[in-house]
Structure formats: structure tokens, C-alpha cells
PDB file of N, CA, C and O in Angstrom:
ATOM      1  N   PRO A   1       3.305  35.936  55.724  1.00  0.00           N
ATOM      2  CA  PRO A   1       3.955  35.376  56.068  1.00  0.00           C
ATOM      3  C   PRO A   1       3.902  34.570  57.984  1.00  0.00           C
ATOM      4  O   PRO A   1       4.663  33.723  58.451  1.00  0.00           O
ATOM      5  N   PHE A   2       2.287  35.518  58.901  1.00  0.00           N
ATOM      6  CA  PHE A   2       2.576  35.176  60.093  1.00  0.00           C
ATOM      7  C   PHE A   2       1.466  33.161  59.860  1.00  0.00           C
ATOM      8  O   PHE A   2       1.630  32.100  60.463  1.00  0.00           O
ATOM      9  N   VAL A   3       0.181  33.672  58.400  1.00  0.00           N
ATOM     10  CA  VAL A   3       0.473  32.379  58.425  1.00  0.00           C
ATOM     11  C   VAL A   3       0.709  31.440  57.770  1.00  0.00           C
ATOM     12  O   VAL A   3      -0.231  30.660  57.926  1.00  0.00           O
ATOM     13  N   ALA A   4       1.695  30.883  56.860  1.00  0.00           N
ATOM     14  CA  ALA A   4       2.672  30.486  56.391  1.00  0.00           C
ATOM     15  C   ALA A   4       3.822  29.875  57.361  1.00  0.00           C
ATOM     16  O   ALA A   4       4.423  28.813  57.198  1.00  0.00           O
ATOM     17  N   GLY A   5       3.993  30.926  58.531  1.00  0.00           N
ATOM     18  CA  GLY A   5       4.423  29.785  59.110  1.00  0.00           C
ATOM     19  C   GLY A   5       3.498  29.164  60.699  1.00  0.00           C
ATOM     20  O   GLY A   5       3.888  28.460  61.631  1.00  0.00           O
ATOM     21  N   VAL A   6       2.648  29.586  60.513  1.00  0.00           N
ATOM     22  CA  VAL A   6       1.458  28.596  61.492  1.00  0.00           C
ATOM     23  C   VAL A   6       1.052  27.548  60.632  1.00  0.00           C
ATOM     24  O   VAL A   6       0.820  26.666  61.459  1.00  0.00           O
ATOM     25  N   GLY A   7       0.774  26.981  59.355  1.00  0.00           N
ATOM     26  CA  GLY A   7       0.559  26.567  58.290  1.00  0.00           C
ATOM     27  C   GLY A   7       1.796  25.818  58.016  1.00  0.00           C
ATOM     28  O   GLY A   7       1.575  25.051  57.079  1.00  0.00           O
ATOM     29  N   ALA A   8       3.412  25.685  58.585  1.00  0.00           N
ATOM     30  CA  ALA A   8       4.027  24.854  58.444  1.00  0.00           C
ATOM     31  C   ALA A   8       5.390  25.531  57.677  1.00  0.00           C
ATOM     32  O   ALA A   8       6.606  25.556  57.864  1.00  0.00           O
ATOM     33  N   MET A   9       4.693  25.908  56.980  1.00  0.00           N
ATOM     34  CA  MET A   9       5.887  26.374  55.083  1.00  0.00           C
ATOM     35  C   MET A   9       6.558  26.274  55.847  1.00  0.00           C
ATOM     36  O   MET A   9       6.634  26.602  57.031  1.00  0.00           O
ATOM     37  N   SER A  10       7.511  25.433  54.673  1.00  0.00           N
ATOM     38  CA  SER A  10       8.377  25.488  54.586  1.00  0.00           C
ATOM     39  C   SER A  10      10.007  27.730  54.213  1.00  0.00           C
ATOM     40  O   SER A  10       9.725  28.860  53.813  1.00  0.00           O
ATOM     41  N   TYR A  11      10.874  27.321  54.505  1.00  0.00           N
ATOM     42  CA  TYR A  11      10.990  28.871  54.505  1.00  0.00           C
ATOM     43  C   TYR A  11      11.625  29.257  52.999  1.00  0.00           C
ATOM     44  O   TYR A  11      11.908  30.418  52.702  1.00  0.00           O
ATOM     45  N   ALA A  12      11.843  27.913  51.924  1.00  0.00           N
ATOM     46  CA  ALA A  12      12.000  28.100  50.408  1.00  0.00           C
ATOM     47  C   ALA A  12      10.820  27.958  49.575  1.00  0.00           C
ATOM     48  O   ALA A  12      10.978  28.139  48.368  1.00  0.00           O
ATOM     49  N   LYS A  13       9.022  27.504  50.249  1.00  0.00           N
ATOM     50  CA  LYS A  13       8.520  27.968  49.686  1.00  0.00           C
ATOM     51  C   LYS A  13       7.545  28.505  49.847  1.00  0.00           C
ATOM     52  O   LYS A  13       6.421  28.421  49.353  1.00  0.00           O
ATOM     53  N   PHE A  14       8.370  29.566  51.179  1.00  0.00           N
ATOM     54  CA  PHE A  14       7.735  30.626  51.088  1.00  0.00           C
ATOM     55  C   PHE A  14       7.804  32.174  50.057  1.00  0.00           C
ATOM     56  O   PHE A  14       7.144  33.125  49.639  1.00  0.00           O
ATOM     57  N   ILE A  15       9.151  31.522  50.070  1.00  0.00           N
ATOM     58  CA  ILE A  15      10.303  32.318  48.721  1.00  0.00           C
ATOM     59  C   ILE A  15       9.690  32.354  47.723  1.00  0.00           C
ATOM     60  O   ILE A  15       9.422  33.279  46.956  1.00  0.00           O
ATOM     61  N   VAL A  16       9.351  30.839  47.726  1.00  0.00           N
ATOM     62  CA  VAL A  16       9.085  31.055  45.869  1.00  0.00           C
ATOM     63  C   VAL A  16       6.915  31.824  45.675  1.00  0.00           C
ATOM     64  O   VAL A  16       6.332  32.497  44.824  1.00  0.00           O
ATOM     65  N   TYR A  17       6.608  31.336  46.669  1.00  0.00           N
ATOM     66  CA  TYR A  17       5.122  32.520  46.203  1.00  0.00           C
ATOM     67  C   TYR A  17       5.831  33.329  46.703  1.00  0.00           C
ATOM     68  O   TYR A  17       6.605  33.633  45.796  1.00  0.00           O
ATOM     69  N   ASN A  18       6.265  34.291  48.179  1.00  0.00           N
ATOM     70  CA  ASN A  18       6.394  35.531  47.672  1.00  0.00           C
ATOM     71  C   ASN A  18       7.281  36.302  46.212  1.00  0.00           C
ATOM     72  O   ASN A  18       7.379  37.501  45.955  1.00  0.00           O
ATOM     73  N   ILE A  19       7.651  35.510  45.700  1.00  0.00           N
ATOM     74  CA  ILE A  19       8.316  36.275  44.671  1.00  0.00           C
ATOM     75  C   ILE A  19       7.264  35.987  43.903  1.00  0.00           C
ATOM     76  O   ILE A  19       7.155  36.929  43.117  1.00  0.00           O
ATOM     77  N   ILE A  20       6.659  35.412  43.757  1.00  0.00           N
ATOM     78  CA  ILE A  20       5.795  35.188  42.289  1.00  0.00           C
ATOM     79  C   ILE A  20       5.128  35.807  42.646  1.00  0.00           C
ATOM     80  O   ILE A  20       5.184  36.870  42.028  1.00  0.00           O
ATOM     81  N   GLY A  21       3.827  35.805  43.981  1.00  0.00           N
ATOM     82  CA  GLY A  21       3.404  36.784  44.506  1.00  0.00           C
ATOM     83  C   GLY A  21       2.877  38.275  44.261  1.00  0.00           C
ATOM     84  O   GLY A  21       1.753  38.776  44.215  1.00  0.00           O
ATOM     85  N   GLY A  22       4.551  38.900  44.086  1.00  0.00           N
ATOM     86  CA  GLY A  22       5.239  40.198  44.566  1.00  0.00           C
ATOM     87  C   GLY A  22       5.575  40.255  42.768  1.00  0.00           C
ATOM     88  O   GLY A  22       4.695  40.781  42.086  1.00  0.00           O
ATOM     89  N   VAL A  23       6.503  39.859  42.234  1.00  0.00           N
ATOM     90  CA  VAL A  23       6.458  39.823  40.660  1.00  0.00           C
ATOM     91  C   VAL A  23       4.747  39.954  39.277  1.00  0.00           C
ATOM     92  O   VAL A  23       4.603  40.489  38.178  1.00  0.00           O
ATOM     93  N   ALA A  24       3.504  38.849  40.522  1.00  0.00           N
ATOM     94  CA  ALA A  24       2.382  39.350  40.487  1.00  0.00           C
ATOM     95  C   ALA A  24       1.649  40.528  39.729  1.00  0.00           C
ATOM     96  O   ALA A  24       1.117  40.929  38.694  1.00  0.00           O
ATOM     97  N   TRP A  25       2.264  40.927  41.838  1.00  0.00           N
ATOM     98  CA  TRP A  25       1.417  42.107  42.168  1.00  0.00           C
ATOM     99  C   TRP A  25       1.842  43.706  41.241  1.00  0.00           C
ATOM    100  O   TRP A  25       1.116  44.564  40.737  1.00  0.00           O
ATOM    101  N   ALA A  26       3.046  43.594  41.315  1.00  0.00           N
ATOM    102  CA  ALA A  26       3.889  44.637  39.928  1.00  0.00           C
ATOM    103  C   ALA A  26       3.382  44.739  38.710  1.00  0.00           C
ATOM    104  O   ALA A  26       3.500  45.813  38.120  1.00  0.00           O
ATOM    105  N   CYS A  27       2.778  43.739  38.149  1.00  0.00           N
ATOM    106  CA  CYS A  27       2.472  43.705  36.875  1.00  0.00           C
ATOM    107  C   CYS A  27       0.865  44.276  36.525  1.00  0.00           C
ATOM    108  O   CYS A  27       0.486  45.177  35.777  1.00  0.00           O
ATOM    109  N   VAL A  28       0.106  43.320  37.422  1.00  0.00           N
ATOM    110  CA  VAL A  28      -1.644  43.787  38.129  1.00  0.00           C
ATOM    111  C   VAL A  28      -1.234  45.378  37.431  1.00  0.00           C
ATOM    112  O   VAL A  28      -1.398  45.973  36.366  1.00  0.00           O
ATOM    113  N   PHE A  29      -0.581  45.623  38.818  1.00  0.00           N
ATOM    114  CA  PHE A  29      -0.556  47.523  38.874  1.00  0.00           C
ATOM    115  C   PHE A  29      -0.331  48.892  38.110  1.00  0.00           C
ATOM    116  O   PHE A  29      -0.764  50.034  37.955  1.00  0.00           O
ATOM    117  N   LEU A  30       1.057  47.605  37.586  1.00  0.00           N
ATOM    118  CA  LEU A  30       2.227  48.551  36.057  1.00  0.00           C
ATOM    119  C   LEU A  30       0.561  48.559  34.839  1.00  0.00           C
ATOM    120  O   LEU A  30      -0.233  49.361  34.348  1.00  0.00           O
ATOM    121  N   LEU A  31       0.857  47.016  34.884  1.00  0.00           N
ATOM    122  CA  LEU A  31      -0.582  47.130  33.791  1.00  0.00           C
ATOM    123  C   LEU A  31      -1.199  48.183  33.702  1.00  0.00           C
ATOM    124  O   LEU A  31      -0.932  49.154  32.994  1.00  0.00           O
ATOM    125  N   GLY A  32      -2.234  48.005  34.571  1.00  0.00           N
ATOM    126  CA  GLY A  32      -3.691  48.817  35.268  1.00  0.00           C
ATOM    127  C   GLY A  32      -3.296  50.448  35.295  1.00  0.00           C
ATOM    128  O   GLY A  32      -4.067  51.399  35.163  1.00  0.00           O
ATOM    129  N   GLY A  33      -2.358  50.458  35.433  1.00  0.00           N
ATOM    130  CA  GLY A  33      -1.610  51.808  35.307  1.00  0.00           C
ATOM    131  C   GLY A  33      -0.916  52.762  34.415  1.00  0.00           C
ATOM    132  O   GLY A  33      -0.585  53.943  34.520  1.00  0.00           O
ATOM    133  N   TYR A  34      -0.759  51.434  33.080  1.00  0.00           N
ATOM    134  CA  TYR A  34      -0.125  51.997  32.090  1.00  0.00           C
ATOM    135  C   TYR A  34      -2.032  52.394  31.186  1.00  0.00           C
ATOM    136  O   TYR A  34      -2.390  53.438  30.641  1.00  0.00           O
ATOM    137  N   PHE A  35      -2.732  51.233  31.361  1.00  0.00           N
ATOM    138  CA  PHE A  35      -4.174  51.438  30.693  1.00  0.00           C
ATOM    139  C   PHE A  35      -5.124  52.400  30.709  1.00  0.00           C
ATOM    140  O   PHE A  35      -5.872  52.864  29.849  1.00  0.00           O
ATOM    141  N   PHE A  36      -4.893  52.665  32.196  1.00  0.00           N
ATOM    142  CA  PHE A  36      -6.031  53.306  32.584  1.00  0.00           C
ATOM    143  C   PHE A  36      -4.528  54.926  32.253  1.00  0.00           C
ATOM    144  O   PHE A  36      -4.459  55.822  33.094  1.00  0.00           O
ATOM    145  N   GLY A  37      -4.470  54.927  32.177  1.00  0.00           N
ATOM    146  CA  GLY A  37      -3.217  56.464  31.975  1.00  0.00           C
ATOM    147  C   GLY A  37      -4.171  56.682  30.581  1.00  0.00           C
ATOM    148  O   GLY A  37      -4.866  57.683  30.405  1.00  0.00           O
ATOM    149  N   ASN A  38      -4.072  55.595  29.667  1.00  0.00           N
ATOM    150  CA  ASN A  38      -3.711  56.047  28.123  1.00  0.00           C
ATOM    151  C   ASN A  38      -5.610  56.234  27.853  1.00  0.00           C
ATOM    152  O   ASN A  38      -5.893  56.434  26.672  1.00  0.00           O
ATOM    153  N   ILE A  39      -6.504  56.194  28.575  1.00  0.00           N
ATOM    154  CA  ILE A  39      -8.486  56.176  28.648  1.00  0.00           C
ATOM    155  C   ILE A  39      -7.777  58.100  28.161  1.00  0.00           C
ATOM    156  O   ILE A  39      -7.042  58.867  28.782  1.00  0.00           O
ATOM    157  N   PRO A  40      -8.317  58.186  27.106  1.00  0.00           N
ATOM    158  CA  PRO A  40      -8.595  59.791  26.774  1.00  0.00           C
ATOM    159  C   PRO A  40      -9.077  60.651  27.780  1.00  0.00           C
ATOM    160  O   PRO A  40      -8.772  61.844  27.763  1.00  0.00           O
ATOM    161  N   SER A  41      -9.717  60.226  28.555  1.00  0.00           N
ATOM    162  CA  SER A  41     -10.685  61.028  29.429  1.00  0.00           C
ATOM    163  C   SER A  41      -9.897  61.901  30.328  1.00  0.00           C
ATOM    164  O   SER A  41      -9.776  63.091  30.617  1.00  0.00           O
ATOM    165  N   VAL A  42      -9.138  60.043  30.810  1.00  0.00           N
ATOM    166  CA  VAL A  42      -8.305  60.043  32.123  1.00  0.00           C
ATOM    167  C   VAL A  42      -7.106  61.133  31.611  1.00  0.00           C
ATOM    168  O   VAL A  42      -6.741  62.061  32.334  1.00  0.00           O
ATOM    169  N   LYS A  43      -6.584  60.900  30.348  1.00  0.00           N
ATOM    170  CA  LYS A  43      -5.477  62.282  29.603  1.00  0.00           C
ATOM    171  C   LYS A  43      -5.843  63.655  29.949  1.00  0.00           C
ATOM    172  O   LYS A  43      -5.192  64.516  30.541  1.00  0.00           O
ATOM    173  N   GLU A  44      -7.242  63.684  29.362  1.00  0.00           N
ATOM    174  CA  GLU A  44      -7.250  65.272  29.874  1.00  0.00           C
ATOM    175  C   GLU A  44      -7.691  65.837  30.893  1.00  0.00           C
ATOM    176  O   GLU A  44      -7.664  67.059  31.043  1.00  0.00           O
ATOM    177  N   ASN A  45      -8.161  65.007  31.740  1.00  0.00           N
ATOM    178  CA  ASN A  45      -8.982  65.438  33.006  1.00  0.00           C
ATOM    179  C   ASN A  45      -7.328  64.961  33.963  1.00  0.00           C
ATOM    180  O   ASN A  45      -7.477  65.050  35.182  1.00  0.00           O
ATOM    181  N   PHE A  46      -6.135  64.579  33.584  1.00  0.00           N
ATOM    182  CA  PHE A  46      -5.410  64.339  34.892  1.00  0.00           C
ATOM    183  C   PHE A  46      -5.468  64.714  36.088  1.00  0.00           C
ATOM    184  O   PHE A  46      -5.841  64.023  37.036  1.00  0.00           O
ATOM    185  N   THR A  47      -5.096  65.853  36.117  1.00  0.00           N
ATOM    186  CA  THR A  47      -5.327  66.641  36.914  1.00  0.00           C
ATOM    187  C   THR A  47      -6.018  65.725  38.480  1.00  0.00           C
ATOM    188  O   THR A  47      -5.641  65.119  39.483  1.00  0.00           O
ATOM    189  N   ILE A  48      -7.741  66.363  37.476  1.00  0.00           N
ATOM    190  CA  ILE A  48      -8.541  65.863  38.425  1.00  0.00           C
ATOM    191  C   ILE A  48      -8.451  64.347  38.813  1.00  0.00           C
ATOM    192  O   ILE A  48      -9.048  64.300  39.888  1.00  0.00           O
ATOM    193  N   VAL A  49      -8.125  63.390  38.581  1.00  0.00           N
ATOM    194  CA  VAL A  49      -8.121  62.080  38.462  1.00  0.00           C
ATOM    195  C   VAL A  49      -7.379  62.389  38.720  1.00  0.00           C
ATOM    196  O   VAL A  49      -7.821  62.275  39.863  1.00  0.00           O
ATOM    197  N   ILE A  50      -5.875  63.000  38.955  1.00  0.00           N
ATOM    198  CA  ILE A  50      -4.807  62.681  40.517  1.00  0.00           C
ATOM    199  C   ILE A  50      -5.750  63.140  41.822  1.00  0.00           C
ATOM    200  O   ILE A  50      -6.080  62.161  42.492  1.00  0.00           O
ATOM    201  N   ILE A  51      -6.221  64.332  42.294  1.00  0.00           N
ATOM    202  CA  ILE A  51      -7.053  65.123  43.196  1.00  0.00           C
ATOM    203  C   ILE A  51      -7.945  64.156  43.422  1.00  0.00           C
ATOM    204  O   ILE A  51      -8.051  64.017  44.640  1.00  0.00           O
ATOM    205  N   ALA A  52      -8.763  63.286  42.733  1.00  0.00           N
ATOM    206  CA  ALA A  52      -9.813  62.265  43.430  1.00  0.00           C
ATOM    207  C   ALA A  52      -9.202  61.400  43.956  1.00  0.00           C
ATOM    208  O   ALA A  52      -9.494  61.188  45.133  1.00  0.00           O
ATOM    209  N   ILE A  53      -8.148  60.575  43.336  1.00  0.00           N
ATOM    210  CA  ILE A  53      -7.066  59.509  43.789  1.00  0.00           C
ATOM    211  C   ILE A  53      -6.746  59.923  45.562  1.00  0.00           C
ATOM    212  O   ILE A  53      -7.106  59.093  46.396  1.00  0.00           O
ATOM    213  N   ILE A  54      -6.237  60.900  45.917  1.00  0.00           N
ATOM    214  CA  ILE A  54      -5.467  61.423  46.797  1.00  0.00           C
ATOM    215  C   ILE A  54      -6.534  61.262  47.637  1.00  0.00           C
ATOM    216  O   ILE A  54      -6.521  60.317  48.426  1.00  0.00           O
ATOM    217  N   ILE A  55      -7.491  62.048  47.602  1.00  0.00           N
ATOM    218  CA  ILE A  55      -9.133  62.195  48.376  1.00  0.00           C
ATOM    219  C   ILE A  55      -9.037  60.791  48.408  1.00  0.00           C
ATOM    220  O   ILE A  55      -8.472  60.480  49.456  1.00  0.00           O
ATOM    221  N   ILE A  56      -9.284  59.959  47.846  1.00  0.00           N
ATOM    222  CA  ILE A  56      -9.782  58.070  48.304  1.00  0.00           C
ATOM    223  C   ILE A  56      -9.000  57.623  49.094  1.00  0.00           C
ATOM    224  O   ILE A  56      -9.291  57.044  50.140  1.00  0.00           O
ATOM    225  N   SER A  57      -7.450  57.942  48.488  1.00  0.00           N
ATOM    226  CA  SER A  57      -6.865  57.326  49.749  1.00  0.00           C
ATOM    227  C   SER A  57      -6.959  57.906  50.984  1.00  0.00           C
ATOM    228  O   SER A  57      -7.099  57.222  51.997  1.00  0.00           O
ATOM    229  N   VAL A  58      -6.897  59.087  51.002  1.00  0.00           N
ATOM    230  CA  VAL A  58      -7.435  60.335  52.784  1.00  0.00           C
ATOM    231  C   VAL A  58      -8.125  59.572  53.068  1.00  0.00           C
ATOM    232  O   VAL A  58      -7.631  58.811  53.900  1.00  0.00           O
ATOM    233  N   MET A  59      -9.472  59.255  52.696  1.00  0.00           N
ATOM    234  CA  MET A  59     -10.275  59.578  53.839  1.00  0.00           C
ATOM    235  C   MET A  59     -10.775  57.950  54.748  1.00  0.00           C
ATOM    236  O   MET A  59     -11.344  57.726  55.816  1.00  0.00           O
ATOM    237  N   PRO A  60     -10.321  57.264  53.879  1.00  0.00           N
ATOM    238  CA  PRO A  60     -10.214  55.959  55.522  1.00  0.00           C
ATOM    239  C   PRO A  60      -9.104  56.545  56.817  1.00  0.00           C
ATOM    240  O   PRO A  60      -8.916  55.891  57.843  1.00  0.00           O
ATOM    241  N   GLY A  61      -8.740  57.278  56.664  1.00  0.00           N
ATOM    242  CA  GLY A  61      -8.424  57.888  57.430  1.00  0.00           C
ATOM    243  C   GLY A  61      -8.640  59.183  58.733  1.00  0.00           C
ATOM    244  O   GLY A  61      -8.302  59.284  59.912  1.00  0.00           O
ATOM    245  N   PHE A  62      -9.492  60.158  57.610  1.00  0.00           N
ATOM    246  CA  PHE A  62      -9.774  60.817  57.959  1.00  0.00           C
ATOM    247  C   PHE A  62     -11.748  60.166  58.261  1.00  0.00           C
ATOM    248  O   PHE A  62     -12.710  60.932  58.319  1.00  0.00           O
ATOM    249  N   ILE A  63     -11.796  59.112  58.353  1.00  0.00           N
ATOM    250  CA  ILE A  63     -13.340  58.890  58.439  1.00  0.00           C
ATOM    251  C   ILE A  63     -12.816  58.149  59.730  1.00  0.00           C
ATOM    252  O   ILE A  63     -13.379  58.569  60.740  1.00  0.00           O
ATOM    253  N   ALA A  64     -11.485  56.730  60.065  1.00  0.00           N
ATOM    254  CA  ALA A  64     -11.380  55.967  61.449  1.00  0.00           C
ATOM    255  C   ALA A  64     -11.346  57.230  62.565  1.00  0.00           C
ATOM    256  O   ALA A  64     -12.094  57.172  63.541  1.00  0.00           O
ATOM    257  N   TYR A  65     -10.542  58.243  62.392  1.00  0.00           N
ATOM    258  CA  TYR A  65     -10.810  59.526  62.982  1.00  0.00           C
ATOM    259  C   TYR A  65     -10.694  59.902  63.673  1.00  0.00           C
ATOM    260  O   TYR A  65     -10.002  59.832  64.688  1.00  0.00           O
ATOM    261  N   PHE A  66     -12.096  60.967  62.856  1.00  0.00           N
ATOM    262  CA  PHE A  66     -13.509  61.492  63.758  1.00  0.00           C
ATOM    263  C   PHE A  66     -14.156  60.272  63.630  1.00  0.00           C
ATOM    264  O   PHE A  66     -13.786  59.910  64.747  1.00  0.00           O
ATOM    265  N   ARG A  67     -14.975  59.071  63.131  1.00  0.00           N
ATOM    266  CA  ARG A  67     -15.369  58.067  64.250  1.00  0.00           C
ATOM    267  C   ARG A  67     -15.055  57.748  65.298  1.00  0.00           C
ATOM    268  O   ARG A  67     -16.030  57.341  65.929  1.00  0.00           O
ATOM    269  N   GLN A  68     -13.781  57.708  66.069  1.00  0.00           N
ATOM    270  CA  GLN A  68     -12.602  57.246  66.875  1.00  0.00           C
ATOM    271  C   GLN A  68     -13.209  58.184  68.180  1.00  0.00           C
ATOM    272  O   GLN A  68     -13.626  57.724  69.243  1.00  0.00           O
ATOM    273  N   LYS A  69     -13.120  59.997  67.694  1.00  0.00           N
ATOM    274  CA  LYS A  69     -13.134  60.561  68.194  1.00  0.00           C
ATOM    275  C   LYS A  69     -14.806  60.277  68.517  1.00  0.00           C
ATOM    276  O   LYS A  69     -14.897  59.423  69.400  1.00  0.00           O
ATOM    277  N   TYR A  70     -16.321  60.822  67.982  1.00  0.00           N
ATOM    278  CA  TYR A  70     -17.317  61.230  68.204  1.00  0.00           C
ATOM    279  C   TYR A  70     -17.547  59.716  69.003  1.00  0.00           C
ATOM    280  O   TYR A  70     -18.760  59.778  69.208  1.00  0.00           O
ATOM    281  N   LEU A  71     -17.069  58.301  69.615  1.00  0.00           N
ATOM    282  CA  LEU A  71     -16.688  56.795  70.193  1.00  0.00           C
ATOM    283  C   LEU A  71     -16.105  57.506  71.192  1.00  0.00           C
ATOM    284  O   LEU A  71     -16.416  57.070  72.300  1.00  0.00           O
ATOM    285  N   ASP A  72     -15.542  58.223  71.204  1.00  0.00           N
ATOM    286  CA  ASP A  72     -15.134  58.885  72.395  1.00  0.00           C
ATOM    287  C   ASP A  72     -15.653  59.312  73.439  1.00  0.00           C
ATOM    288  O   ASP A  72     -15.654  59.113  74.653  1.00  0.00           O
ATOM    289  N   ARG A  73     -16.591  60.666  71.815  1.00  0.00           N
ATOM    290  CA  ARG A  73     -17.474  61.342  73.361  1.00  0.00           C
ATOM    291  C   ARG A  73     -18.579  60.645  73.434  1.00  0.00           C
ATOM    292  O   ARG A  73     -19.362  61.252  74.164  1.00  0.00           O
ATOM    293  N   GLN A  74     -19.132  59.456  72.951  1.00  0.00           N
ATOM    294  CA  GLN A  74     -20.290  59.037  73.627  1.00  0.00           C
ATOM    295  C   GLN A  74     -20.094  58.388  74.761  1.00  0.00           C
ATOM    296  O   GLN A  74     -20.841  58.283  75.733  1.00  0.00           O
ATOM    297  N   LYS A  75     -18.462  57.727  74.467  1.00  0.00           N
ATOM    298  CA  LYS A  75     -18.519  57.283  76.519  1.00  0.00           C
ATOM    299  C   LYS A  75     -18.254  58.043  76.996  1.00  0.00           C
ATOM    300  O   LYS A  75     -18.704  57.838  78.124  1.00  0.00           O
ATOM    301  N   SER A  76     -17.612  59.242  77.002  1.00  0.00           N
ATOM    302  CA  SER A  76     -17.401  60.401  77.433  1.00  0.00           C
ATOM    303  C   SER A  76     -18.910  60.776  78.413  1.00  0.00           C
ATOM    304  O   SER A  76     -19.164  60.718  79.616  1.00  0.00           O
ATOM    305  N   VAL A  77     -19.445  61.049  77.574  1.00  0.00           N
ATOM    306  CA  VAL A  77     -21.110  61.583  77.591  1.00  0.00           C
ATOM    307  C   VAL A  77     -21.996  60.534  78.812  1.00  0.00           C
ATOM    308  O   VAL A  77     -22.592  60.725  79.872  1.00  0.00           O
ATOM    309  N   LYS A  78     -21.599  59.149  77.773  1.00  0.00           N
ATOM    310  CA  LYS A  78     -21.686  57.362  78.941  1.00  0.00           C
ATOM    311  C   LYS A  78     -21.749  57.971  80.204  1.00  0.00           C
ATOM    312  O   LYS A  78     -22.786  58.386  80.722  1.00  0.00           O
ATOM    313  N   VAL A  79     -20.287  58.032  80.840  1.00  0.00           N
ATOM    314  CA  VAL A  79     -19.795  57.785  81.716  1.00  0.00           C
ATOM    315  C   VAL A  79     -20.178  59.050  83.327  1.00  0.00           C
ATOM    316  O   VAL A  79     -20.296  58.882  84.541  1.00  0.00           O
ATOM    317  N   ASP A  80     -20.249  60.275  82.354  1.00  0.00           N
ATOM    318  CA  ASP A  80     -21.139  61.050  82.788  1.00  0.00           C
ATOM    319  C   ASP A  80     -22.157  61.065  83.355  1.00  0.00           C
ATOM    320  O   ASP A  80     -22.214  61.814  84.330  1.00  0.00           O
ATOM    321  N   ARG A  81     -23.223  60.362  83.043  1.00  0.00           N
ATOM    322  CA  ARG A  81     -24.474  60.147  83.263  1.00  0.00           C
ATOM    323  C   ARG A  81     -24.724  60.019  84.741  1.00  0.00           C
ATOM    324  O   ARG A  81     -25.863  59.811  85.159  1.00  0.00           O
TER     325      ARG A  81
END
């Protein structure tokens, strides 16, 4: 929306592109999930796949948290010197 506003895109044009993008996004993820879910090894190990997806999804948050904690600790060490 921000780029559309900066580019002076009309509201009607924005809505059309937004709907097209939303439908395309939904189709890609629905079909991707359907075909990925029909792979025999995924079907046989579905629980492991779900756990892996959850871990991969949560990792960026943990990495950012611990990285910020490390950077804050480094800053406090520099201030103490």
C-alpha cells in the first residue's frame, strides 16, 4: 500500500492488483500444500514434517532474540570499560 500511494496509483487500480495478488498467493500456497502433502514420504512422516515446519518457523524469532541479547551485552561491556 505504501508504494502504491507514493506512486500515486489510483484506488481502483490498487484494488484490482490487490485482488489478483491475493488470489494468486492463495492458489500457489493451496496447490503447493496439496502437492507437497501428496508426496509419499511426507504422508508417511507427517508428524516429523509438521514439527520441522514449526521449528523452522520459530527459529528466526529465537535467533533475533538471542542476537539482540548478545548485542546488548556487548554494548554494556563497552560502556563498563
